[in-house]
N, C-alpha and C positions, 0 to 999 in steps of 0.2 A: 149309304153315304153318297151324297151328290158330288160330282167331280168339281174340282176347283179349276176355273179357267184362268189362264195367264196369257197376256199379250207378250209375244216374244219376237225377236229378230234372229235369224240365222244367216250366217255369212259363209260363202265359199270363195275365198280369194283365188283368182286365176291369173297366172302370169301371161305375158304377151305370147309366150311360146306354148301356152295351153296347159301348163302344169297346175295342178290343184293342190291346195293346202288343206289337209284334214288333221284332226287331233286324234291321238290314240290313247285309250284308257281302258280301265277294267273295273269291275266291281271288286272291292277288296275281299269279298267272300268267294270270288271266283277268279283269282289272279291268273289262271291259265287260260282264261277265255277273254282275251282282249277284243276290243271293238273300235271302230272308227266313228268319229262324230264331227259335226260342224261346229265352228265357233259360234257363239251366240248366247243369248240370255234374255231375261225379262226387260221390258221397256220400263224406264223410270217414269215417275209421274210427270205428265205433260210432254213426254218425249214421243217423237214419231219414229216409224220403222227405219227411215234413212239415217237419222241421227244415232239410233241404237246400233245400226249396222256399221257405223263408223267408230263408235265408242267401244264396242265389245272386243274387236281384234286388238285394240291398243291395250285395254285392261287385261285381257287374257294372255296375250303373247308379246305385247310391246311393239306391235306393227301398225303403222298408219296405212290405211287403205283409201283409195279413191273410189267413190261410189259411181255406179253406172245406172242410168235410168232404167227402171223396170217397165215392161209393157203395160202392166196393170198392177201397181203396187198395193191397191186396195182390194185386190181379189180375195174374197173370204176363203180362208182355209182353216181346217181344224185337224189336228192330229191328237190322238189319244196315246198316252203313255202311262204305264204304271210306275210310280216313283215311290221308293221307300227310303226313309232316312237310314243311313248307314254310318256307324261310328267306327272309324278305322282302329 
């Protein structure tokens, strides 16, 4: 099976004092193995990374964030992850 590619935006909110906000979660099949992850998700049709990076924190945790310019926002990057549907 060939991989499905998805355009996503990930956000790491940082306060003026340098504190970072990450989310904590776990696989329901392994509740004793929590992990940390960044806010983010797939880009909507016609959306750019900056807009998704502003939308996602508000949708996921109700926080409005200000964006900062990236040195090279179009830098190609690819990450592979095995994802399985899990029904709690």
